[in-house]
N, C-alpha and C positions, 0 to 999 in steps of 0.2 A: 852246371851250365847256366841255370836260371839265376842263381844267386850272383854269379859273376857279371851278368849282362843286364838284368832287369833293374831299373831304377825306380824307387818309390818317390813320389812327389814330396812326401813328408820329410824324407831324408836328404833332399837336395839342399845345398847351402842357401841361406837367405840372401836376397838381392835387394839393393836399395830401390825404394819406390820414388820415382822422379816426379810424381804428381802429388800436390798438396791439397788439403781440403779447401774448396772454393768458399768465398765469402757468402753470406746469406743472399745477397743481391745476385751474385753470379750463379749461385745454385738455383735460384728462382728462374733466372733466364734460361738455364739449361733445362730445367723441368718443363718450362713452357715450350722450348724448342722441340722436345720429344713428346709433348702431349700428355704430361703427367698432371693429373687433376688432384685437388685436395681430397676428393672422395677416394681416389686410388691410394693415396698415402695413408689416410685415416682408417679406411675399411679393409685394406689388403696388407700393406707393408707393416703397419703398426701391429696388428694381431699376429702376423707371422713372426715378427721379431720378438714379441713378448712371450708368445705361447708355444712356438714351434709347431703350429698346426695351421692348415688352411682355414680361413674364416668360413663359417657356415652361413648360409642364407637360404631363403625360400626358393623353391623350384620355379622356373619360369623367368622371363625377362620382360620388363615393361618398356623396353626401348626398341626402336625399329632395327631390322636386320641391317648389317653394315652396308650391304649393297643398295639399300633403300634410304639410308641416312643421308641427310644434307650436310652433316658435320664430318670433319676429317676423322678417319678411323685408323686404329692400329692395324697393320697389314694382316696380322694373325686372326683378326676378327672376321675376316672373309673366309676362314677355313673352319670346318667342324670336324671333330674327332669321330672316327669310325668305331664300331664295337663288334665283338665276336658274334657269329651266328652259326648255330648248329654244328658245323664240321670242326670248328676251332673254339672249344668252350672257354669261357673266361676263367681267370684265376682269382682266388681270394688273396688280396695283397697283405692282409693282416695275418690270417691263420696259415697261409702258405708262403710267408715271407722268406723262409729258409731256402726256397728254390729260386728266389729272385735276386738279381744283382744289378748294381749301378756302376760297377767297375768298368773302366775303359782304359785303353792303352794307346799312347801316342808314339808314333814312329813309323818307319817304312815297313811295309809288308814284304816278306820274302816269298820265294817260290815254294809253294806247299809240297812239291814233289821232292824237295831236298831236305836233308837233315843237317842243319848247321846251327851254330850258336847265334848267328845273326837274327834268327827268329825272335830271340829274347831281348834284343837291343831296343827296348822301349821304355817309356815312362808310365808307371801305373798310377791312375787316378781312382780314388774310391768313390768319387761323385763327379758328375759333369758340371757342378756348380763350383766356381772358383772364387776365392777371395782375391783381393788386390795383391797381397803378398805372394800367394801361390802363382798368380799370373806372372809376377815379376820373376819368380824362379824359372818359369818356362821361358820367359823372354831372354833371360840371361844365360840359359843353358847353351853350352858350346863345347861339344866334343866331336870326335870323328864321325859319329853316327847320328847325332841329334843336334840340330840347329834350328832356331826360330827366325822367321822373317816377318816383320811387321808391315802391314799395308793399310793405308787410310781408306776407309769406305765413305768418302764425302765427295760432293761435286759442287762446282761453283753455282751459287744461288743467283740466277738471273732469269729473265723471261725468254731467253733464247731457246728455241726448240732443239731437242736432241741432246741436251747437256747430260741428262741422266743416262741415256743409252750409251753415249760415248764414254762416260765415266765407268760404267759397268764393263765395257769392252776393254778399257785400259786396265782395270783391276784384274780382270781375268788374264790378260797378257802378262801382267806383272807376276801373278801367281804362277803361271806356266813357266816363266823365266826363272823364278825362284826355285821351283822344284827341279828344273834342269840343272841349276847351279848347285844342287845338293841339299837344299833346305828341306827338312822333313816335317816342320811345323809351320803352317801358314797362319799368322795371327792377324785377324781382321779387326780394325778398331775404328770407332767413330768419335774418338776424343777430340779430333781436330775440328769439330763443329764450331763455327764462330759467325760473326755478322756477314761474312762473305761466302761461307761454305755451309751447305746443308747436308744432313746425314742421308745416306742411302739406307732405306729400311734394311735392318740386319738380315731378315729372312730372305729378302731379294738378293742381297749381296752373297750370302752363303749359298743359296741355290744356284746362282749364276756361276760362281767359282767351282762349286762341286761338279756341276754338269759339264763345264768347260774342260776341267781336268779329266773327267771320264772320257769325253770325246777325243782328247789328246793321248789317252792311255797312260795318264800320270797319276790318277787319283790314289792308287794303292801305294804310291811312293811318299805320301804325305798325309797329314791330318790337319783339320781346320779348327782353330780355336777363335772364339769371338769375344771381343771386349766391347760391350755395348750398353748404352742406356736404354735400349729398346726392350730388354728383358726384365720384367718386373714380377709377373705372376706365372703360375705353373704352365698355363697354356702357351705363353710366349716361349718358355724353355722347350716345351714339347714340339712346337712347330720348328724351332731352330734345329733341334736334334733330328727331327723327322725329315728335314730338308738338307742335312749334310754336316751340321756342326758336331764336333766331338766333345767340346766343352765350351762353357759360357761364363764370362765374368760380368756380373751385373753391377758395374762400378757406380752407377747413379743411385742405385738402391743403397749402397754402402754410404755414399756421401749424404743421402737423405737421412739415414739412420744416425749419422754423426750429428746432423743438424737437429734432429728430433731429440736426441739425448741432451744437446746443449740447451734446448728450450724446455727440458723436463717433461716431454710428452710421452716418454717411455717408462714412466713410473720410477720405482726405486733405482738407485745407481747400479747400472749393469755395464760391464765392459763391452766395447764395440765387438770384440772377438766373440763374446758369448751371444750377443744379439745376432751377429751374422750366423753363428752356428745354429741358432734357433730358426733363422730364416732358411738356411740351407736344409735343415731337417724337414721343414714344411714343404719345400720344393721337392726334395727327394721323395717324400711320402706321396705328393701329388703325382709325380712322374710314375711311381710304381702303380698307383691307382689307374692311370691312363694306360700303362702297359697291360695291366691285368684285364682291362675291358676287351682287349684284343687277343687275350690268351697268350701274351708274350711275357717271358720271364726275365729277360735281360736287356740292358741298355744297348748292347751290341746288336741284338736282334732288331730293335726298334730303329736304330740309327739309319738314316737315309731311306727309311721304309716308305715315307710319304703316305702314311695311313690316315690321310685327311682328305676331306672333300670340300671343294669351293662352295 
């Protein structure tokens, strides 16, 4: 029953990627649009891509809290991770790795009180961090039980009041309509950012769609995947998963790695595939560490938990 219905992302046929690597000038404009600094590239992305581990730094932060800062902040900076206390002891993510899992499954949830093969009609992911090729596999999937619908999470950039709120309501309605039409994977993307359209923060869009579908009684009929330039470090991924995303594709990180390799800033010649696997390994390890602080052992338990405080 499981073998006949459960699909592995690894075994899905490759799909053509319609997006090419941007020129250095366009990449810089995109990085500026999403607030990517040279410090973030050199101190976070480069070590992750080279070593497969989160970069180490001294404890404490010498910059103001996001809420007190006069500079634009990443939305996740306004949220702090919680940690286990007394009744829910933390886990050692290194020595107790065998009891932890990052696997997740995309597709409709069925009635738990029935025993049917439809429970297994899902796509299995071994990590919530997706490469561009893996995302294209999901975008191209099309069978009786699994279909993906892509929605742009951008809004018209102008000084008119209410643009962002109206865009969020529109996206939520589109997501609702897509689920009613039978789509089981909602793919939110901010690739459409340009001089006329600004990105809705991925965390805001995910949370809005997630809770809208809950209110409509449709959340169990779909899963949410995010294609975003907003996710670059572990905390970004943790907040997205914590507020409803099932998987995340950090496409801007991949484009940045391609450019870094072009300029020889990543050391010896290493394939982009290997660099991304190192990056994914570091994010996976960081997520496990975050889960362990709450005494949580699986991604599915952390998903939409909102174990963060403003």
